[in-house]
N, C-alpha and C positions, 0 to 999 in steps of 0.2 A: 697811679690809676685811681679814679674816683670810686668809692665804695658804693654798693647798692643802697646802703642806709642813707648816705648823703643825697643820692639821686632821689630816693623816695621822699626825703625831707623837702627837697627843692620842689618836687612835683606837688607835694602836699601844700606848700606855701602858695604856689600858683593856683591850686585848686581853691584855697581859701579866698584868694582875691576874686576869682571868677564867681564863686558862691556868694561872696559878699555883694557883688553886683546883682546877682539874682535876687537876693533878699531885698535890695533897694528898688527892684523893678516896679513895685506897686506905688512908688512915690507919686507919680502923676495922678494916680487914682485918688490918693489921699489929699493931694493938693487941691484937686477938684472938689472933694468933699468939704474941705475947710473953706474954700472959696464960696461954695454954694450954701454952706452951713446945712447940708443935708446929705444923707447917705444914698438918696434916691433909690434905685433898684439894686444897688450893690449889696451883697451878702457877706456876713462875717465867717461863713463856713470854711473858705479856703485858709483863712488865717488861724482859725481854731484848729484845723487839721494840721497845719504846719507847726503850731505850738506843740501839739502832742508828738509829732514826728521828731522835732528837735530835742525834746525831753528824752525820748527813748535813745536817740543817737548819742546824746551826752552821757547817759548811763552806760551805753555800750562802750564808749571810749574811755571810761574811768578805769583806773588801775585794778580795781577788784573784779572787773569783768574781762578786759583785754589789756595788753601791754603795748607801749609805744604807739598810742593813738591820740596823742595830745592835740594834734591838729584837727582831729575829728571833734574833740570836745570844744576847742576854741571857736571854730566857725559856727557850730550849732549853738554854742552859748551866746555868741553875738547875734545869730539869727533869732534865738528865743527872745532876746531883749527887743530887737527890731519888731518882731511880730506882736509883742505885748504893747509896744508903742502904737502900732497900727490899731490894735483893739481898743486902746484908750481913746484914740481919735474917733474910732467908729462909735464907741459908747457915748462920746460927748455930743455927737450929732444925730444919733439914731432916735427913733421914736421909742416910747416906753416898752412896747411889745418886743422890739428888736433888742433893747437893752436887757430885758429879763431873759430872753432866750440865750443871749451871749453869756451872761453871768452864770446861768444854769449849766450851760455846756462846759464852762471853765471849771465849775465846781465838780461836775461829773468827771472831767478829765483828771483833775487833781486826785480825786478819790480813787479812780481807776488805776492811775500810775502808782500811787502809794500802796494800794492793796496788792497789785500784781508784783511790784518790786519786792515787797516784804515777803510774799509767798515764794518767789523765785530764789531770794537770798537764803531763806530758811530751808528750802528743798535742795537747792544746788550748792553743795559745799565746795566743790572744786571749780577753779577758774575756767577750765575747759567746758564744763557743763554749763556754767553761767554764760559763757560766750555763745554757746549753741542756743540757749534759750532766748537771750536778749537779741541775738542776731536774727533768729527766725521771726521774732516779733517785729523788729525793725523792717525786715524785708516784706513781711505781710502787709504792714501799713503802707509802705511805699508802693507796692503792687496795686493795692486798693486805690491809692490816689492817682495811679496811671489811667484810671477810667476817665479822669477829667479831660485830658487832651484828646481822648478818643472822640468825645462829643464834638469838639472843635474841628477835628480832622473830618468827621462825618459831614459837618456843615460846609466845610471847604469843598468837599466832593459834590454834595448835592447842589450847592449854589454856584459852583465853579468860580469861586471868589476867595481870595486870601485876606480880605479886609478884616476878618475876625481873628486872624492869626499873625501877630506881629513878627516880622522877619528876624529882628535882632534878638528877641526873646527866644525864638526857636533855635537860632544859631548859638546863643549862649548856653542854652540847655544841652545842646549836642556837644559843645566843647567841654562843658562842665562834666558830662557823663564820661567822655573820653579821658579827661585828666584824672578823675578819681578812679576810673577803671585801671589806668596805668599804675596809680598809687597802690591799688589793691593787688596788682599782679606782682610787683617787685618783692613784697613780703606777703605771700598769698593770704588774702582774707576773702573767703568766698562770699561772705555776707555783704561787704562793701562792693565786691565785684558784681554780684547779681543785681543789686540795687542800681548801681550806676551803669552797668552794662545795658540794662533795660532803658535807663534814662537816655543813654547815647543812641540806642536804637529808635526810641520814640522821637528824639530830636532829628535824627537822620530822615525818618519818614516824613516829618513835618517840612523839612527843607526840600525834599523831593516833591511833595505836594505844592509847596510854594513855587518851585521852578515850573511845574506843570500848569498851574492855574494863575500865575502872576499876570500874564498878558490878557487873560479873560476877565480880570477883576475890574469892575467899573470904577472910574475915577470921578469922585465927587466930594464936595466939601462936607457932606453929611457923614462921610466915613471918618472924619477927623477924630471923633471921640471913641471910635470902636477899638483901637489898640489899647486904650485905657481899660475898657471893660474886659477885653480878652486877656490882658495881663493879670487882672484880678482873678480870673478863673484859672489860668495856667499856673499861678503861683502855688496852688495846692499840691502840685506834684514836684515842684522844684525843690526836692528833698534829698534826702539822705545825705547830706552835708552840703546836704539835703536832699536834689536827686542824689543827690549831692552828697552825700555820704550816707 
């Protein structure tokens, strides 16, 4: 009989693969930036938010906070590297104002993480307390980032069009949330469960909206670039292992 630990490990590996695909979803956006040698109206905010999110989930998965969460560390570590590559590309093609803003926010994030982590480690001496503190922080940042797809969903309802909401990204977000929720349930981890349960719910709502408004979506060549923009916005919540753990 297969042990729950093995099942959890397999589900975690599948979750890593799906999350990796989510981290790569903005590639068309950055291909366009490189090709046009301009960031146009794209913002660095989603990628800066995801960097912060990945860092906190890496800390959450480390042995001094929680045990047996290596897969959480690996996928968010990979995600962190990918996000930093995106930011380097953005920096290379952004205007001076955009560059300064991006660098400033990165510095603020580094200081924020360093100070907060130091305080928590000094105050929380037991692993149980550290898990509670870091888990709450991770979930708070994920919940805040769920505001991003809400704006897209509102646009879908008001325009009766899903051209701003790519189907495959919504589907992947839903599957990702379900997989990591299952991972959290096998060896109950309430913080991973809350984060990814909300991610699965958000993805499900998007798929329902897609089914409702797909037929009323206008078909035109002008819509070809819209998935790229929508993917850039939606990435900001494809967290916790980003919904994800």
